[in-house]
N, C-alpha and C positions, 0 to 999 in steps of 0.2 A: 443827163440832168433833165428833170421834168420841165415842161413848158409852163411858165407862170402867166396867167392872164394879165393883160394890160389893164390899167385903170379904166380905160374906155369900155373894154369888154365887160368888166365887173359892173360898171354902172348900167350898161345895156342889159345885163343879166337881171339885175334888180328891177329894172324898168319893165322887162318882159313879165317877170313874176307878179309884180304889182298889177300890171295890166290884165294878166290872166285872171287874177282874183276879182278885179273890178268887174270884168265881163261876166264871170260866173255868178257873182253875188248881186249884180245890179237888179236882176229881176226878182229877187227874193225880198222878204220883209226885213232882212238884215241890212238892206241898203240905207236904212234910216240912220245908221251910225256914221259919224264923220270918219273918213278914212285917215285923216291926219290929226294927230294930237301933238302936244308939246313934246319936244325931244326928251327921251328918257335915257338913263345910263344903261350900259350893257347888262345882260341878264345876270352875269356873275357879280356885277357891282351893285345891283339894285338891293335895297335893304328891305327886309321883312321883319315883322315882330314875332318873336318866339317866346314861349313860356314852357321850357323843357326842364322838369325838376331834376335835381341831382339823383344819381343812381347808377346802375350798371352801364358801362360804356356802350355795349352793343345795343341796348335798348334806346339810349339817348341818340346814337347815330342813326338808328333805324327811323326814329321819329323825325329827326332833323331832315334826313334825306327825303322822307315823304312830304313834309311841309315845304321844303325848298324846291321840290320837283327836280332833283338831281339823281344820277346814278352813281353810287358810291361803292367801289370794290374794296373788299377787305379780306384778310385772312382771319378765320375764327380764332386761331391761336394767338393772334395779336391782342384781341380784345378780352380774351378769357381772364376773368378775375380782376379786370381793371374798372375803375370808378371814374365817372365824369362829374364835374362840378355843376353841370347843367347850363342853361342859357336862358336869360331873362332880359328882353329888350329888343331893340331894332339893330340888325346886323346884316352885312352882305354875306354871301355864301362863304367866302374865304375867312372873313372875320369870325363868323359863327363856328366854323370848323376849328379854327385856332383856339377859341375859348373852350369848346367842348373837349378838346384834346389836351388842354393845359395840364401839365404834370403827369401825363401818361407815357412820355417818351416816344410819342408817335406824332407824325405830321401828315398832312394831306397834300398831294400833288394833283395838278390838273392837266389833262390832255384833251383838247378839243371839247371842253365842257364836261368831260367825264372825270370823276375823282377817284383816287386810289390812296390807301393808307401806306405809309412807309415808316420804317424805324429811324429815328434820329440817332446818329452815331457820333460821339464826341471823340475825335482823334488827337485832342490836346491842343490843336491850333485853331481849328474851325469846326463848325457843326456840319457834318455831311449826311447825306441820305443814302440808306442802303435799300435797294429794291427788294420787294417781297413778292413771292409767287402768289397770284390771286387764286383763291379757291372758291370764292362766292361773291355775291353782290348784294348790297343792302337794297331791298325792294321797297318801293313806295306803293301807293294805292293804284296808280296807273299801271296797267300790265302791258300795254302796247310797246313793242321793241325790247322787252326783257327776255323773250324766249322762254319764259317760265310757265309752269303749270300751277303756280301759287302766287300769292300777293303778300305785300308787306303789311297792309292795314285795310280794314273794312270799317264801315260805319252803319251798316244796315240794322244791327241789333239795338244800338243805344244812341245813335247819332254821334258818338265819340269816335275819333279815329284810333282804333285799337288793332293790334295784331291779332291773328286768329288765336294765338295762345292766350292773349289777354281777354278774349271774349268768352263769357261763361255760358255759351250755347254751342250747338253743333253748327259749324259754318263751312260752306263750300263756295269756292270761287271758280267759275269757268272763265279762264283767262283768254285774252286775244289769241295767244299761241295755240291753245286747244281748239278754239273756234276755227282757226285756219287749218290746223293739222287734220281735224276730223271733218272738215267741210260742213260745219254746222251753219246752215244758211238761214234758219228761222228758229223761233223760240221753242217750237214743238221738238225739234231735234236736240236743242240744249237740254230740255227737261228729260228727254229719253236717255241722256247720257249723264245726268246729275245724280249722284248717290242719294238714295232715300226718296226720290221723286218718281211718281208714276204718271205716265201719259195714257189717257183713255179717250177713245173716239166714240161718238154716237153717230157718225157718218163720215164720209171722206174728208169734209172740211170743218167739222165741228169737234172741238177738243175740250177736255177738262183735265185738270192736274190734281194730284193727290199726294199727301205726305203724312206719314204716321197714322194712316187710316182715315184721314179727313180730307175734304176737298179744299182747294185754295180758292178764295173769293176776292183776292186783291192782287194786283201787279203794281210794282213801284217803278217809277222812272226818275232816276236821280234822287231817290228818297221820297218822292211825292206819290202817294197811293192813288190807284185807279180801281174802281169797283168792278167786279166781274159778275155779280149776281143781282144787279139792279134791273136787268132787262134781258131781252132776247139777243140784242146785238153785242152785248159786252163780251160774250165768249169769242166773238169773231175778232176781238182785239188781240187774241193770243198769238196770232201768226206773225208776230213782229219780225221783220227782216233784220239779220244781225250785222249787216254791213256798217251800220251807224253806231255800233256799240263797242266800247272798249272791253267790257267784261260783264258778267252776270254774277251778282252776289246772292247767295241763298242762305237763309237762317232758318233752321227747322225748329218746330215747336210753336207755342203761342207767342205771338209778336204784337200784342195789343199796344205796347208802349209806342211803337212806331206807326201802326196801322189803324188803331182805334177799334172799329168793329170788324168781326170776321170769325173764321174758324181757327182752332188751335193746330194748324197744319204747318205752315211755313210762310216766309216772306221771300218773294223773288224781286230783286232790285236790279233793273237794267241801267247801266251807267254809260252815258253817251261819250263818244270820242270828243276830245277837246282839241282846239288849235295848238299847234306847236310853235315854239319860238324860232326854229330853224325850218327852212323850206324843205318840204318833202312831197312827193307825188308818186302815185302808182296807178297802173291800169292792169286789170286781171280779166282774163277770158277763160271760159270753161265750156266743155261739151260732154254729154254723157248719154247713157241709155235712154230710150224712149224719146229721142230727139230733144233732149234738154240742152238749152244754151243759156249761158249767164255771163254778164259783164259787170264789172265794178270799176269805178273811177274814184280816186281819193286824193284830193289836193289840199295841202295845209301849209301854213307858214305866216310870216309877218307881213303886214300890209303897210308898214312904214319903216324907215331905216332903223329906228330904235327898237322895234318889236313891241312897242306899247299897245299896238292894235294888231290883233292876230285873227285869222279866219281859217275856216275849213269847209270844204264842200265834198259830200259823198253822194254818188248816184249809183244805182244798181238797176239792172234790167234783166229779167229772165223770162223764158218761155219754154213750153214743152208739153209733151203728152204724158200719158200715165200707163202703167201696166193694166189699168182698168179700161174697159171699152168705153168709148165716147168722151172720156174725160180729158180736157185740155185746160191749161192755165197760163196766165200772163201776169207778170208783176212789174211795177215800176216803183222806184223809191228815189226821193230827193231829200237830202238833209244838208242844211247849212247852219253854221254857228260862227259867232264872232265874239271875241273877248277884247275888252278895252281897259287898260290900266288908267283910270281917271286921275290917279296920283299914286304915290308910293304905297298908300294904305287901302285903296279902294279899287275894286275890279267889277266891271259890269259885263254880264254874259247875256246874249240873246241868241235864240236858235229857233228854227222852224223845220218841220219835216212833213212829208206827204207820202203815203204809201197807198197804192191802188192795186187791188187784186181782181182779176176777171177770170172766173172759172166757168167753163162751158161743159154741158153734159153731166152736171153734178146734181145728185139727189140728196134728199134729207137723210135717208136711212142706209143701213148696210144691207147685207144679204141674209136670207132666212135660214133657220134651222128646222129640223123635223119637228113635228108637233109633239114628239116625245122628248125633244131637246137634242136629238142625235145630230151629228155633223152630216150635212148633205154632200160633202166633198165636191162642192162646186169649184169650177176653175177660178184661179185668182184673178183672171181677167173679167170675171162676171160683174156686170153692172146693170141693174134693172132700171136705168135712167133712160130718158129720151134725148135725142140729139139737140132738141131746142131748149133744154133746161139751162139755166144760168144762175150764178151766185156771185154777184159783183159787190165789192165792198171797198170803201175808201176811208182812210183814217188820216186826219190832218191834226197836227199839234203845234203849239207855240210854247216856248219856254223862256223865262227871264229870271235872272238871279243877280243880286248885288251883295258883295261881300266887302266889309270894312274892318280893318284891323286897328285896334286901339293900342296906345303906347304901353298899356299895362299887360299886354298879351291876350286880351279878350278880343273875340271876333263877333261881329254882328252879321247875320245872314238873312236875306229876304229872297224868297223864290216863289214862283208861280208857274203853273202849267195849265193849258186849256186844250182839250181834245174834242174834235168834232168827228163823229163816226156816222157813216151812212151805209146801209145795206139794202140792196135792191135785188130781189130774187124771185124766180119762178121755178118751182121744182115739184117733185112727186115723192110720195112716201107709200110704203107697203104696209098693209094690215093683214094679219093671218086670221082666218075664221076657223076656230077650233071645232065648231059643230059640223062644218062641211069639209074641213081639211083643205081649204082653198085659200088663195091669196088675191086680194083686191088692191088696185092701185088708185090712189087719190092724188089730185093736183091742188097745190096751194101756192100762194104768192104773198109777198110782203114788202113793205117799204118801211124800214126802221131808221129813225134818226135819234142820235144821242149826243149830248154835250156833257162833258165832265170838267169841272174846275177843281183845282187843288192849290191852296196857298199855304205857305209856311213861313214863320219868322222866329228866329231863335238867336240867343246869345250864348257863347261858350267861352270858357277860359279858366285860368288857374285861380286858386285862392289858398291862403295859408292859414292853418288852424293847428294849434298845439304844436307849433314848431315843425309842421310837416306840410308838404305841398299836395294839394288835391285839385280836382277838376269839377266843373259844374256846367250843365246845359239847362237853360230855361227857354220855353218857347210856347207858341200858340199856332194853331192850324185851322183851316176851314176847307171842307169838301162839299161839293154839290153835284148832283146828277139829275139831268133832265132827259126824259125819254118820251118819244112819241112814236107809236107804231100803228100802221094802217095795214089791214089785210082784207081779202075778199072771203066769202064763205067757201070752204073747201068743197070740192065736188068729186064724185066718183068718176074716174077716167076709164078704167078697164076692170072688168070682173073676171075672176078665175083665170088669172094670167099664167102662162107657162114659164116658170122660172128657169127651166132647163133649156129653153129655146127662145130666148128673148130677142126681139128685133127692135133696136132703138129708133129706127126710122119709120116704123109701121103706123104709129099714132100721130095724127096731125096736131100741130100746136093749137091749144084751145084759145078761143077768143078772149080778149082781155075783159076783166070784170071790174065793176066799181068796187072800190075798197071802203071799208068803214073804219071809224076810229076805234081801234082795238084795245090799246092800253096806253095810259099816261102815268108817268112816274115823276115825282118831285121829291128827292131825298137830300138831306144835308146833315153834316156832322161838324160841330164846333168843338174845339179841344184846347186845353192847356196842359202842358207837361213839363216835367223837370227830372233830370237825371244827374246824379253825382257819383264820382269815383273817389273814394276815400282811401288814403294810404294809412292803414292802421299800423303797419310796420313795414320795413323794407321788403319782406317777402309776402306780405299779406295785404290784399286790396279788397275793398267792399264796394259794389256798385248797387245803388238804390235808385229806384225810379218810380214815378207815379204819373198818371194821366187822368184828367177829368173831362168827360165827354157829355155833350148834349146832342141827341140824335132825333131826327124827325123824318118820317116817310109817309107821303100821301100817294097812294096808287089807286087808280080808277080804271074801270072797264066800261066806257061810255055806252057801248052797244048793248050792254045788259041793263042799263039804267042804274038806279041807286042800289039795287040789290047786288050789283056786280062790284061795287066798291069795297075794297079791303078796309078794315078798320085802321084808323090813323095810328101809326106807330110813333110813340114818343117816349124817349128815355132821357131822364133829367139827372144830371150830375152823377153819372156812373163812374166809379173809381176803378182804374186799372193799376195793377201793382207789378213791380219788377224788383228782384233782389238776386245778386250774384256774389259769391265769395270765392276768391282766387288765391291760392297759396302756392308760392314758388318753392318746389322741392329742391331744385338746384338751378344752375344757369340754363338748363335745357328743358326742364319738366315742371309742369304745374298741375295741381288738382283743383277742381272747382265743384261747387254746388250752386244750383240756381232754382228760382221759382219765377215763373212768368204766367200771365193770364191774358184773356181776351174775352169780349162779350159779343153776342150776336142777337139783335132783336128778332122777335118772331110775332106773327100776326094772329095766332090762336087766341080765343077769348075764354074766360072762365064762366062760372054760373051766373055771375053778375054782369056779364057782357063786357068786362074789362079785359084789355090785352094782358096776357100773362107775362111774367118776368122774362127778361132776356136769357138766352142760353149763355152759360159761362164755360170757358175752357181753361183748365188749370194745368200747367206743365211743370213737373218736377224732374230735375235732371242732375246726375252726378257724372263726372268725367275726369279724364286725365288727358293732358295735351303735351306734345313734345315739339320743340323747335330746334332745328339743326342747320349747320352750315349758314349761319347768319340769317336764318329765317327763310332760306330758299327751299327748305324741306319742312313740312308740317305734318304731324301725325296726331290722331285723336281717337279716344275710345269713350263711349258714353252709354249709360243706361237711363231710361226715361219712363215716366208714367204720366199719362194725360187723362184727366177726368173731365168729360164734357157733361155738365149738369144742367138741370132745369129744362131738359128737352120736353116738348109738349107731350103730355100723356093724358088720354081721354079719361074722364071721370067714370069710374065703374058703375056707381049708383046713378042711373039715369033719372031717378026721381029728383035729384038735386039740380038737374039741368032743365030749366023752363022751356028751352027751345027744342028739346027732344020730342019727336024723332026728326023734325025738320033739319036740325043741325046738332052736332055734338058740343059738349063743353069740355074744356081741358084744364089741366093743372100743370104747373112747372115741376115735374117730378121724375121725368125720365133721365137716365144716365148711361153713358157709354164710357168704357175705360179702355185705353190703349197702353200697352206695355211693349218695350223692346230695347234693342241695343243697336249701336252704330259704331262701326270701325272705319277709319279713313286715313289715307296717306296721300299727300299731294306735294309735288315739287321735284327737286333735283336730287337724284341719287349720285350721279357723277356729273362733271361739267358737260358731258355729251348725252346724258340719259335723263329724260323727264318721265315721271310716272304719276298717274292719278288713279286711285283705286278705292272703292268703298263697298262695305257689306252692311246691309240693314235687315234687321228682323223687327217687324212691327205687327202686333196682333191686337185689333180692336174688337171688343165684345160688348154686347148689351149687358148692363148691370141692373138697370130697372127699365121696364118698358110697358106700354099699354097691353101688350100680349105677354102674359107670364111665360109662355112657352119659348119666347125669344131669349129670355134671360140666360146668359151663359153661352149663347151662340155668337158666331162671328157677325160683326156689324155690317160688313160689306165683303161678300165672299168673292167678288171678281176683282178685288185689289190684291196683288201678290203680297204675301207676308215676308217672303225671302227675296232680296234683291242683291245681286252682285254686279258691279260695273267697274270696268277697268279700261284705261287708255294709256298708251305709252308710246314714246318716240325715242329713237337712238340715232345719233349722228356718228357715222363710221369714223374710225380714227385714221391718222396718218394720211397717206396719199389718196385715200378714198373718202376724205372728209366732205367732198361735194355731195355725197349721198347720205340719205337718212331713211330709216325704215320705221314703221309704226304698226300698232295693232290695237284693236278695241274688242272688248268682250262684254256681253250682256247676258245675264241669266236670271230667270225668275221661276218660282215654283208653280204648281198647279193652281188654277182658279176655276170657279164654277158659279152657277146660279141654279136654284132648284126650288120646286114646291112638290106637292103630292102627285102631280101628273107628269112632270118633266124634269130632266136633268141636263143642263147645258154646261159642258166642261171643256177644259183644255189642259193637257199635261204640261208640266214644266218644260222649258226649252232654253237653248243657248244659241246666241248669235255671235258671229265673228266677223270683224272688219279688218282690212289691211290697208296700209298706206305706204307708198314709195315716193320719196322726194329727191329731186336732183337740182343742184344749184351750180351751174357751170360758171357763173360770174356772180359778183356781188349784187348785180342789178336784176338778174333773171332767176326765178325760182319756179320750178315745175313740180306738180304733185299729181299722183294718180291714186284715187281712192276706190277700193273694191269693197262694197258693202254687202253684208249677208253673203259672205264668200262661199259658204257651203249650201246656199240656196234653201235655207230652212223655210218650210211652209208653216205659218203660224198666224193666229189672230191677234191683232193689236188690242182688241177689246171684244167682249162677248155680249150677246143679247141678254137683257135682263128678264125677258119673257119670250114665249113663242109667238105672241101676237104682234110684237113690234120688232122686226128684224134689225139687229144692230151689230151683227158680226162684221168686223172690218179686218180684212187681211193686211198684214204687214208687208213691206216692200220685198219683192223677190231680189235675187242677186242683181246688182247693177254696178256700173262703172261711171266715174266722173274724172275727167282729165282737166286740170287747171294750170294756166301759166300766168305768172305775175311778173310785171316789169316795173322796177323802181327807177324813177328819174333822179 
């Protein structure tokens, strides 16, 4: 008989946990929240307000499980063909499930807070329950603890909580389980493994992302956008550490409804981990090739007896060298979050995070190519940096949210985030001299500071029209970016360097130079938006949305004087549109058609010296989606066309341009068109087998351009048109179920850059990774990741010209061993 803890031990256990949290959070901004609130009922007894319309039982249960925050296990055969009367009002979990299941012949049972469906059997005397074999689980939005490679709902496309099948765009979710299985420690690695996304580097620590032929210029954090193209420091926000995130939601195509201004590429939404109502804690340590070491600590749970106040703290620390000579890095991360149920209907969330990266021996650029564009076959360890170079960056953020649920099922949400970014660097870059066929090295430095604010307020809920239930979201948002950059004049450090025999310690560190005010940016975006989901018929849903934006941007270069100032960008009342039609073919399949768009201001001026109209990106998409095993497996196929119009095009007749030849005049007439297809499968094939796979073909070409010879040519030749990405894990059956195996595959086609004098190219290549996991107990989980198993030599990105070396090698074969212990 197992030993039961005495009441005194239980009280001591709770006291230790509360004390641990108090100590961890006392030094953080979260300490301003009172640790004790009025006693609240147990989680299963707390009431929440729901507005779930009548409809198919599986959809009603999926939505309820997501909103209630529970794990509900069911058999797909139980819910097939069954209808739920829906749920409207405030209920506890048990009451809500009982009403949703009324008249279905099913009941829900609970075991340690987890719920399962059972058939109600009438034996003539009393109602008994017959156990059913579980074949799947109703997934909610949160992916932590599900073990799944997919999710039950996302909100990145429309701000409505919709399943992937209900969303009329291409959607991918990189879940917590995938992040851990593949050892994806930063956002660059997540992008590298996300279908349809391309990672391109312009140096060892400078990255950019692409989708459907266009660059991404926003990253979202819990639905609040952060700009990436407002300054030089924004791109350095991309290396977000994944220890603090539950999942990454990606919607491809134009996403103006959620982001406002940007390119028609994709939206990446990083969703932070949330506190749990039950205590949990883990510590993980890892070591790998090139003296890499990493530790993570994650503690979460209630801060009072009722669980009405909950907290979570995540820290990570890593250090290591690189396969590149001279390069070293160190990273620290702290993340703290606290949730407080102010009453049955209102929840306050506060969080703060700080990530600091110190990179030593890191330069601006990659390695050179021959002056005819040929590969010089330099060693992958080649680094033309000096050992005194550094690239240090710090990102601090604060987040607050308040959610209030009304009795009629409507929810009011207020959220705000503020990010402070600081980059201090001293580095070198290489320039090739085509006349002399030599390379020179220059040194530069910079101190960049940036602040980004994002606020959002919206109301969402159901309404009834023409005897049918519908949903509506209305809201307003504000974004602001302030940037200040100081740099010295760049100086020539070394002439005619020997790129084949470089000595990183031969050149002494240059004396510090005075910096001048290089660039200042003040940009803001104010918006109103509305989205509605109309139930036209049981199988037919229509989503309509619109956004109204006011954009301003003042950028100046003080060191150049007034002549260096960019014209003031101002866009007034720009209308963004969204439309999606979804038709359910049967209980598992839907077809959809959608139109989405986005705008991007540009600073070029016309013959009257007025700023030309913004670029617009229009995304047309047709697709079919499948949902199987209660949503634990999702499949999709889509075709799309994107037209990016109003691109700046110089006026051919220079007589119409009064400033010629000092400067050119432009018109909004250029156009790029991208076409392609996307195929994707995510989730559970069997209870032991998870799979995520996607194929993308995207081809963007000039349709209209300043240079007529460009029309019909590829828009960006060093972005792959064909991408295939796959990741899978399998837990062995029977007596070997402590073991799991996994593999990942990446393939892309040939890419190149060329002009009349050179051709820089790389053939298509394939990468393979393997994973082996061992779980000897429920508390210990060990994992070995072998990356680039066949040691493929390849470039992660190519130089765009022979004068600025930007070839960057991808990682050679490497190992990482990690062990995680759960308390």
